[in-house]
TORNU-653990 format. One line per 2 residues: their letters; for each residue x, y, z of N, C-alpha, C, O. Coordinates in nm, 4 decimals, padded with zeros to 6 digits. Layout:
<rs>
A> X Y Z X Y Z X Y Z X Y Z ~ ...
</rs>
This chain:
<rs>
MS> 00.0847 -00.1185 00.0000 00.0000 00.0000 00.0000 00.0885 00.1238 00.0000 00.1704 00.1417 00.0901 ~ 00.0727 00.2083 -00.0992 00.1478 00.3329 -00.1075 00.0687 00.4443 -00.0402 -00.0528 00.4546 -00.0571
VI> 00.1385 00.5267 00.0357 00.0726 00.6333 00.1088 00.1486 00.7627 00.0847 00.2716 00.7638 00.0824 ~ 00.0739 00.8730 00.0665 00.1363 01.0038 00.0570 00.0826 01.0925 00.1680 -00.0287 01.0726 00.2167
VI> 00.1621 01.1895 00.2069 00.1224 01.2829 00.3119 00.0747 01.4105 00.2444 00.1403 01.4611 00.1534 ~ -00.0380 01.4620 00.2880 -00.0968 01.5804 00.2274 -00.1045 01.6916 00.3305 -00.1737 01.6800 00.4317
GA> -00.0326 01.7993 00.3033 -00.0415 01.9205 00.3832 -00.0038 01.9019 00.5291 00.0542 01.8005 00.5681 ~ -00.0379 02.0018 00.6082 -00.0030 02.0033 00.7498 -00.0893 01.9074 00.8301 -00.0525 01.8700 00.9414
NF> -00.2039 01.8668 00.7755 -00.2931 01.7774 00.8480 -00.2442 01.6339 00.8483 -00.2926 01.5526 00.9270 ~ -00.1500 01.6013 00.7628 -00.0961 01.4668 00.7508 -00.2060 01.3643 00.7273 -00.2042 01.2551 00.7842
RM> -00.3012 01.4008 00.6430 -00.4043 01.3050 00.6055 -00.3439 01.2064 00.5073 -00.2640 01.2450 00.4220 ~ -00.3807 01.0808 00.5182 -00.3247 00.9775 00.4328 -00.4221 00.9447 00.3196 -00.5435 00.9382 00.3390
IN> -00.3650 00.9243 00.2010 -00.4462 00.8851 00.0862 -00.3832 00.7611 00.0257 -00.2623 00.7569 00.0028 ~ -00.4626 00.6631 00.0007 -00.4137 00.5419 -00.0621 -00.4023 00.5674 -00.2122 -00.5030 00.5858 -00.2806
IM> -00.2797 00.5684 -00.2627 -00.2575 00.5957 -00.4048 -00.3115 00.4826 -00.4905 -00.3479 00.5048 -00.6060 ~ -00.3173 00.3638 -00.4371 -00.3667 00.2509 -00.5147 -00.5116 00.2738 -00.5563 -00.5556 00.2198 -00.6578
RL> -00.5856 00.3521 -00.4803 -00.7236 00.3837 -00.5158 -00.7305 00.4843 -00.6290 -00.8320 00.4931 -00.6982 ~ -00.6229 00.5607 -00.6487 -00.6175 00.6633 -00.7520 -00.7344 00.7608 -00.7413 -00.8025 00.7884 -00.8401
SF> -00.7563 00.8113 -00.6239 -00.8659 00.9051 -00.6027 -00.8241 01.0467 -00.6426 -00.7076 01.0724 -00.6733 ~ -00.9199 01.1362 -00.6416 -00.8948 01.2764 -00.6730 -00.9633 01.3639 -00.5679 -01.0615 01.4322 -00.5972
PP> -00.9097 01.3611 -00.4437 -00.9716 01.4376 -00.3355 -00.9436 01.5865 -00.3490 -00.8577 01.6251 -00.4282 ~ -01.0124 01.6703 -00.2749 -00.9915 01.8153 -00.2820 -00.8474 01.8588 -00.2588 -00.8060 01.9622 -00.3113
AL> -00.7703 01.7836 -00.1823 -00.6315 01.8212 -00.1560 -00.5455 01.8149 -00.2822 -00.4380 01.8748 -00.2861 ~ -00.5905 01.7439 -00.3844 -00.5156 01.7328 -00.5096 -00.5642 01.8330 -00.6146 -00.5277 01.8233 -00.7318
RI> -00.6457 01.9280 -00.5728 -00.6994 02.0274 -00.6654 -00.6411 02.1651 -00.6352 -00.6165 02.1996 -00.5196 ~ -00.6198 02.2416 -00.7394 -00.5826 02.3823 -00.7228 -00.7146 02.4561 -00.7077 -00.7957 02.4581 -00.8002
RT> -00.7366 02.5167 -00.5917 -00.8699 02.5690 -00.5612 -00.8768 02.7194 -00.5423 -00.9775 02.7808 -00.5774 ~ -00.7735 02.7797 -00.4886 -00.7837 02.9207 -00.4546 -00.7265 03.0092 -00.5650 -00.6468 02.9649 -00.6478
EE> -00.7685 03.1330 -00.5638 -00.7211 03.2304 -00.6615 -00.5709 03.2523 -00.6497 -00.5025 03.2697 -00.7505 ~ -00.5192 03.2514 -00.5271 -00.3748 03.2700 -00.5080 -00.2953 03.1559 -00.5703 -00.1914 03.1788 -00.6322
QI> -00.3439 03.0335 -00.5539 -00.2761 02.9188 -00.6127 -00.2759 02.9277 -00.7652 -00.1749 02.8997 -00.8297 ~ -00.3883 02.9665 -00.8213 -00.3995 02.9794 -00.9672 -00.3064 03.0887 -01.0177 -00.2342 03.0687 -01.1154
KR> -00.3075 03.2039 -00.9520 -00.2214 03.3144 -00.9950 -00.0741 03.2788 -00.9869 00.0043 03.3181 -01.0732 ~ -00.0360 03.2044 -00.8831 00.1042 03.1641 -00.8686 00.1487 03.0766 -00.9858 00.2570 03.0961 -01.0408
VL> 00.0653 02.9811 -01.0232 00.1000 02.8926 -01.1344 00.1020 02.9705 -01.2660 00.1923 02.9518 -01.3476 ~ 00.0040 03.0570 -01.2868 00.0001 03.1344 -01.4111 00.1193 03.2288 -01.4229 00.1699 03.2520 -01.5327
KK> 00.1643 03.2831 -01.3097 00.2758 03.3783 -01.3117 00.4111 03.3087 -01.3253 00.4947 03.3515 -01.4049 ~ 00.4335 03.2022 -01.2488 00.5648 03.1387 -01.2428 00.5788 03.0165 -01.3323 00.6897 02.9671 -01.3525
GQ> 00.4678 02.9672 -01.3862 00.4700 02.8387 -01.4543 00.5285 02.8393 -01.5943 00.5334 02.9418 -01.6623 ~ 00.5723 02.7217 -01.6345 00.6150 02.6978 -01.7718 00.4952 02.6478 -01.8506 00.4041 02.5866 -01.7949
RI> 00.4961 02.6744 -01.9810 00.3815 02.6392 -02.0647 00.4182 02.5332 -02.1675 00.5257 02.5357 -02.2274 ~ 00.3261 02.4409 -02.1858 00.3324 02.3435 -02.2935 00.1991 02.3550 -02.3654 00.0936 02.3373 -02.3045
SN> 00.2035 02.3847 -02.4948 00.0787 02.4146 -02.5641 00.0684 02.3389 -02.6955 00.1683 02.3125 -02.7625 ~ -00.0544 02.3048 -02.7301 -00.0896 02.2642 -02.8653 -00.2117 02.3472 -02.9011 -00.2473 02.4363 -02.8240
GE> -00.2757 02.3238 -03.0102 -00.3883 02.4072 -03.0492 -00.5117 02.3914 -02.9622 -00.5957 02.4813 -02.9566 ~ -00.5232 02.2790 -02.8949 -00.6452 02.2481 -02.8210 -00.6452 02.3004 -02.6780 -00.7474 02.3492 -02.6297
FT> -00.5325 02.2906 -02.6107 -00.5240 02.3391 -02.4732 -00.3791 02.3650 -02.4363 -00.2868 02.3250 -02.5073 ~ -00.3610 02.4325 -02.3241 -00.2280 02.4666 -02.2735 -00.2127 02.4098 -02.1337 -00.3010 02.4254 -02.0493
LI> -00.0994 02.3434 -02.1095 -00.0639 02.2993 -01.9746 00.0331 02.4013 -01.9173 00.1343 02.4327 -01.9799 ~ 00.0037 02.4526 -01.8003 00.0933 02.5436 -01.7300 00.1300 02.4742 -01.5994 00.0423 02.4320 -01.5239
FC> 00.2593 02.4628 -01.5732 00.3011 02.3888 -01.4543 00.4165 02.4578 -01.3847 00.4999 02.5228 -01.4477 ~ 00.4194 02.4422 -01.2545 00.5333 02.4869 -01.1736 00.5407 02.3979 -01.0502 00.4428 02.3346 -01.0107
TN> 00.6571 02.3948 -00.9915 00.6761 02.3097 -00.8745 00.6011 02.3683 -00.7548 00.5781 02.4889 -00.7464 ~ 00.5645 02.2809 -00.6643 00.5015 02.3247 -00.5392 00.5803 02.2697 -00.4218 00.6751 02.1936 -00.4412
EL> 00.5435 02.3060 -00.3032 00.6158 02.2642 -00.1832 00.5611 02.1338 -00.1262 00.6013 02.0926 -00.0174 ~ 00.4717 02.0696 -00.1967 00.4069 01.9469 -00.1497 00.4727 01.8243 -00.2117 00.5551 01.8366 -00.3023
VH> 00.4369 01.7080 -00.1635 00.4925 01.5845 -00.2170 00.4056 01.5228 -00.3263 00.4386 01.4175 -00.3809 ~ 00.2959 01.5883 -00.3572 00.2055 01.5365 -00.4588 00.1732 01.6463 -00.5603 00.1980 01.7644 -00.5360
AR> 00.1182 01.6060 -00.6726 00.0774 01.7005 -00.7763 -00.0647 01.7486 -00.7485 -00.1437 01.6803 -00.6832 ~ -00.0950 01.8681 -00.7998 -00.2313 01.9221 -00.7914 -00.2732 01.9664 -00.9298 -00.1887 02.0002 -01.0127
LG> -00.4031 01.9666 -00.9557 -00.4563 02.0001 -01.0874 -00.5640 02.1064 -01.0774 -00.6444 02.1072 -00.9842 ~ -00.5641 02.1964 -01.1756 -00.6715 02.2923 -01.1953 -00.7071 02.2939 -01.3426 -00.6181 02.2903 -01.4275
VI> -00.8344 02.2992 -01.3742 -00.8799 02.3007 -01.5136 -00.9631 02.4257 -01.5349 -01.0566 02.4532 -01.4597 ~ -00.9277 02.5020 -01.6394 -01.0008 02.6235 -01.6724 -01.0548 02.6102 -01.8139 -00.9783 02.6028 -01.9100
AS> -01.1862 02.6071 -01.8259 -01.2526 02.5985 -01.9561 -01.3560 02.7098 -01.9603 -01.4651 02.6960 -01.9050 ~ -01.3220 02.8193 -02.0253 -01.4103 02.9357 -02.0246 -01.5219 02.9232 -02.1286 -01.5099 02.8509 -02.2275
KK> -01.6282 02.9946 -02.1033 -01.7411 02.9972 -02.1952 -01.7009 03.0602 -02.3290 -01.7581 03.0284 -02.4333 ~ -01.6034 03.1485 -02.3246 -01.5526 03.2131 -02.4457 -01.4904 03.1103 -02.5404 -01.5044 03.1212 -02.6622
NI> -01.4225 03.0119 -02.4849 -01.3539 02.9127 -02.5677 -01.4357 02.7875 -02.5959 -01.4255 02.7298 -02.7042 ~ -01.5159 02.7455 -02.5004 -01.6040 02.6298 -02.5204 -01.7447 02.6760 -02.4848 -01.7780 02.6921 -02.3674
RH> -01.8262 02.6969 -02.5863 -01.9539 02.7657 -02.5673 -02.0568 02.6893 -02.4850 -02.1243 02.7484 -02.4007 ~ -02.0697 02.5606 -02.5078 -02.1780 02.4855 -02.4433 -02.1312 02.4216 -02.3130 -02.0210 02.3674 -02.3040
AH> -02.2171 02.4294 -02.2136 -02.1822 02.3802 -02.0799 -02.1486 02.2316 -02.0810 -02.0558 02.1889 -02.0124 ~ -02.2221 02.1531 -02.1571 -02.1949 02.0088 -02.1578 -02.0575 01.9794 -02.2179 -01.9927 01.8825 -02.1784
QR> -02.0128 02.0608 -02.3118 -01.8793 02.0421 -02.3687 -01.7710 02.0851 -02.2709 -01.6671 02.0199 -02.2605 ~ -01.7948 02.1955 -02.1986 -01.6985 02.2390 -02.0960 -01.6859 02.1332 -01.9869 -01.5755 02.1012 -01.9428
NL> -01.7991 02.0796 -01.9441 -01.7981 01.9778 -01.8391 -01.7273 01.8507 -01.8852 -01.6542 01.7886 -01.8080 ~ -01.7488 01.8123 -02.0104 -01.6818 01.6947 -02.0649 -01.5312 01.7164 -02.0707 -01.4540 01.6272 -02.0357
FK> -01.4895 01.8342 -02.1146 -01.3469 01.8677 -02.1198 -01.2852 01.8550 -01.9808 -01.1809 01.7916 -01.9642 ~ -01.3492 01.9149 -01.8819 -01.2962 01.9115 -01.7454 -01.2958 01.7693 -01.6902 -01.2012 01.7294 -01.6223
RI> -01.4000 01.6933 -01.7187 -01.4092 01.5563 -01.6696 -01.2964 01.4695 -01.7266 -01.2354 01.3908 -01.6543 ~ -01.2694 01.4846 -01.8567 -01.1631 01.4063 -01.9198 -01.0277 01.4447 -01.8623 -00.9446 01.3575 -01.8366
MR> -01.0042 01.5743 -01.8416 -00.8766 01.6186 -01.7849 -00.8573 01.5667 -01.6429 -00.7488 01.5200 -01.6084 ~ -00.9611 01.5744 -01.5605 -00.9513 01.5252 -01.4233 -00.9281 01.3738 -01.4195 -00.8499 01.3239 -01.3387
EY> -00.9963 01.3030 -01.5070 -00.9822 01.1579 -01.5099 -00.8414 01.1169 -01.5521 -00.7835 01.0251 -01.4941 ~ -00.7861 01.1844 -01.6524 -00.6501 01.1527 -01.6955 -00.5513 01.1809 -01.5823 -00.4612 01.1012 -01.5566
FR> -00.5685 01.2932 -01.5157 -00.4820 01.3266 -01.4023 -00.4952 01.2221 -01.2916 -00.3949 01.1788 -01.2347 ~ -00.6165 01.1824 -01.2613 -00.6403 01.0848 -01.1553 -00.5655 00.9548 -01.1837 -00.5081 00.8947 -01.0928
LH> -00.5661 00.9117 -01.3090 -00.5028 00.7854 -01.3453 -00.3508 00.7949 -01.3575 -00.2814 00.6940 -01.3460 ~ -00.2984 00.9166 -01.3809 -00.1554 00.9333 -01.4047 -00.0862 01.0232 -01.3020 00.0272 01.0654 -01.3248
QH> -00.1502 01.0527 -01.1921 -00.0932 01.1428 -01.0929 00.0343 01.0880 -01.0305 00.1166 01.1654 -00.9815 ~ 00.0522 00.9585 -01.0312 00.1720 00.8983 -00.9727 00.2972 00.9260 -01.0556 00.4084 00.9071 -01.0063
EV> 00.2817 00.9703 -01.1806 00.3952 00.9966 -01.2687 00.4624 01.1306 -01.2400 00.5779 01.1510 -01.2771 ~ 00.3920 01.2208 -01.1752 00.4469 01.3535 -01.1434 00.4299 01.3778 -00.9936 00.3292 01.3395 -00.9341
KG> 00.5284 01.4408 -00.9351 00.5231 01.4699 -00.7908 00.5681 01.6133 -00.7681 00.6573 01.6627 -00.8371 ~ 00.5067 01.6796 -00.6719 00.5493 01.8137 -00.6333 00.5331 01.9179 -00.7422 00.6193 02.0042 -00.7589
VD> 00.4237 01.9108 -00.8164 00.4004 02.0069 -00.9244 00.2529 02.0466 -00.9265 00.1643 01.9645 -00.9029 ~ 00.2291 02.1736 -00.9551 00.0930 02.2235 -00.9772 00.0722 02.2356 -01.1269 00.1578 02.2883 -01.1978
II> -00.0418 02.1868 -01.1755 -00.0708 02.1868 -01.3188 -00.2045 02.2552 -01.3413 -00.3037 02.2234 -01.2758 ~ -00.2061 02.3498 -01.4348 -00.3317 02.4112 -01.4777 -00.3494 02.3802 -01.6251 -00.2564 02.3950 -01.7044
VL> -00.4687 02.3372 -01.6610 -00.5028 02.3102 -01.8006 -00.5981 02.4208 -01.8455 -00.7047 02.4400 -01.7871 ~ -00.5579 02.4933 -01.9505 -00.6408 02.5993 -02.0083 -00.6967 02.5531 -02.1422 -00.6200 02.5184 -02.2320
AN> -00.8265 02.5521 -02.1569 -00.8878 02.5125 -02.2831 -00.8763 02.6255 -02.3856 -00.8958 02.7425 -02.3528 ~ -00.8447 02.5892 -02.5091 -00.8438 02.6837 -02.6199 -00.9671 02.6605 -02.7057 -01.0414 02.5650 -02.6830
KK> -00.9895 02.7462 -02.8034 -01.1093 02.7352 -02.8874 -01.1172 02.6035 -02.9626 -01.2266 02.5508 -02.9833 ~ -01.0035 02.5496 -03.0036 -01.0042 02.4250 -03.0810 -01.0505 02.3050 -02.9988 -01.0886 02.2026 -03.0555
AE> -01.0477 02.3161 -02.8678 -01.0898 02.2046 -02.7819 -01.2391 02.1773 -02.7972 -01.2847 02.0658 -02.7722 ~ -01.3143 02.2774 -02.8377 -01.4593 02.2648 -02.8493 -01.5001 02.1624 -02.9549 -01.6021 02.0951 -02.9396
VL> -01.4219 02.1501 -03.0615 -01.4623 02.0638 -03.1729 -01.4032 01.9233 -03.1650 -01.4313 01.8400 -03.2512 ~ -01.3226 01.8960 -03.0639 -01.2605 01.7640 -03.0524 -01.3583 01.6591 -03.0016 -01.4406 01.6853 -02.9139
AR> -01.3472 01.5407 -03.0586 -01.4205 01.4266 -03.0058 -01.3485 01.3772 -02.8810 -01.2327 01.4112 -02.8566 ~ -01.4175 01.2985 -02.8046 -01.3621 01.2486 -02.6779 -01.2295 01.1757 -02.7003 -01.1326 01.2015 -02.6289
RE> -01.2239 01.0860 -02.7973 -01.1018 01.0082 -02.8234 -00.9861 01.0979 -02.8662 -00.8722 01.0771 -02.8243 ~ -01.0155 01.1980 -02.9501 -00.9108 01.2912 -02.9931 -00.8567 01.3708 -02.8752 -00.7362 01.3936 -02.8646
LQ> -00.9461 01.4126 -02.7872 -00.9053 01.4877 -02.6690 -00.8181 01.4018 -02.5777 -00.7197 01.4500 -02.5216 ~ -00.8544 01.2751 -02.5633 -00.7747 01.1844 -02.4813 -00.6359 01.1634 -02.5417 -00.5373 01.1542 -02.4685
QC> -00.6275 01.1557 -02.6733 -00.4976 01.1416 -02.7389 -00.4133 01.2672 -02.7204 -00.2927 01.2583 -02.6970 ~ -00.4759 01.3840 -02.7306 -00.4036 01.5106 -02.7120 -00.3480 01.5224 -02.5711 -00.2334 01.5633 -02.5527
IA> -00.4283 01.4870 -02.4715 -00.3803 01.4979 -02.3338 -00.2677 01.3988 -02.3092 -00.1749 01.4290 -02.2342 ~ -00.2738 01.2815 -02.3706 -00.1656 01.1839 -02.3546 -00.0341 01.2391 -02.4118 00.0716 01.2221 -02.3511
QQ> -00.0403 01.3040 -02.5264 00.0790 01.3630 -02.5874 00.1340 01.4766 -02.5015 00.2547 01.4852 -02.4787 ~ 00.0452 01.5632 -02.4541 00.0878 01.6753 -02.3710 00.1442 01.6258 -02.2371 00.2408 01.6819 -02.1853
WQ> 00.0835 01.5212 -02.1823 00.1308 01.4658 -02.0549 00.2731 01.4123 -02.0709 00.3566 01.4286 -01.9820 ~ 00.2998 01.3487 -02.1845 00.4347 01.2975 -02.2097 00.5351 01.4127 -02.2153 00.6449 01.4025 -02.1607
KL> 00.4973 01.5217 -02.2812 00.5835 01.6397 -02.2855 00.6069 01.6959 -02.1453 00.7176 01.7380 -02.1118 ~ 00.5015 01.6959 -02.0643 00.5117 01.7441 -01.9272 00.6085 01.6579 -01.8463 00.6959 01.7113 -01.7781
TN> 00.5946 01.5283 -01.8526 00.6828 01.4417 -01.7751 00.8278 01.4544 -01.8228 00.9201 01.4486 -01.7415 ~ 00.8486 01.4715 -01.9525 00.9843 01.4925 -02.0046 01.0428 01.6238 -01.9536 01.1602 01.6301 -01.9170
SL> 00.9610 01.7278 -01.9514 01.0081 01.8580 -01.9007 01.0425 01.8505 -01.7523 01.1405 01.9106 -01.7082 ~ 00.9633 01.7777 -01.6759 00.9895 01.7637 -01.5327 01.1169 01.6838 -01.5076 01.1899 01.7121 -01.4126
KK> 01.1442 01.5844 -01.5918 01.2674 01.5064 -01.5766 01.3894 01.5942 -01.6025 01.4922 01.5795 -01.5363 ~ 01.3780 01.6861 -01.6992 01.4893 01.7775 -01.7301 01.5146 01.8732 -01.6145 01.6290 01.9091 -01.5863
LG> 01.4051 01.9150 -01.5467 01.4193 02.0051 -01.4323 01.4866 01.9359 -01.3139 01.5511 02.0003 -01.2312 ~ 01.4709 01.8061 -01.3073 01.5358 01.7289 -01.1991 01.4510 01.7181 -01.0839 01.4896 01.6569 -00.9843
</rs>
């Protein structure tokens, strides 16, 4: 059983469950601004990954899909759901990093499978960039 420590509360999460509790989410405006200001960007036409290291032992995720870029609510929700699910399944590959996913206009027209392929490609770029950082 793998266990990680989250924050000052020392709450334990079983990684084998691959859950996505609130502690693994970027939630506050300050956290978002910090990543947007200090983060590195990896982009394709569909979305942008912005990431920077954090002081924690686990990764956190934030997804931003604006109405300007994805007009219909069901499409925005699907985009966010796919991003969260991919992160949930692959969170063990990255540690100590905050990741924000920004949807671009092209994300609106992607089918589910295409979006999953795009996130897989971007995730590989992210893990390669993190390995270079050390």
